[in-house]
C-alpha positions, 0 to 999 in steps of 0.5 A, spaced: 545 363 969 550 361 974 549 354 972 549 355 965 556 358 966 559 353 970 556 348 965 560 351 960 566 352 964 566 344 965 565 343 958 570 347 955 575 344 960 573 337 958 574 339 951 581 342 952 583 336 956 588 336 962 595 339 962 600 335 964 608 335 965 612 330 961 619 329 961 623 327 955 627 321 956 632 318 951 628 312 947 633 311 941 638 315 936 644 313 932 651 315 934 654 315 927 648 320 925 649 324 931 641 324 932 638 323 939 630 321 940 627 323 946 620 321 947 614 321 952 607 318 952 600 322 953 593 320 952 589 324 947 585 328 952 591 331 955 596 337 953 603 336 954 607 341 958 614 340 956 620 342 959 625 344 953 631 345 957 630 338 960 630 335 954 635 339 951 640 337 957 638 330 956 640 330 949 646 334 950 648 329 955 647 323 950 651 327 945 657 328 949 657 321 951 658 319 944 664 325 943 660 330 940 660 337 944 653 339 943 645 338 941 640 342 938 632 340 937 631 338 930 624 341 929 617 338 930 615 331 933 613 324 931 606 321 934 605 314 934 598 311 936 599 306 942 592 305 943 586 305 939 579 307 941 572 307 938 573 315 938 580 315 935 587 314 938 587 314 946 594 314 947 600 317 943 607 315 943 611 322 942 618 323 939 622 329 938 629 328 935 635 332 937 641 333 932 648 332 935 653 338 934 661 339 934 663 333 930 663 326 932 670 324 936 668 317 939 673 314 943 
């Protein structure tokens, strides 16, 4: 019975994947549209732990540099496969878009 339980736990862990901390980094955006794109890469076997406060602060910093006063998440994410395997996508590039707020006051 002990072996069966251990095997079940090991299998469940493999199926659920590893949880890993990811940092959102600026990868694009548009000053005129007031949008910031923050991204991270992750394998298909991993589950991302995102620090939403870190992402928001990175977006706010970029928006402020462009003359806006604040930022907020646009909602959702875009995924692009970076590496295919025989089982599907092995590596993803994930992008989250933020909207700059407060009117554009570029210098």
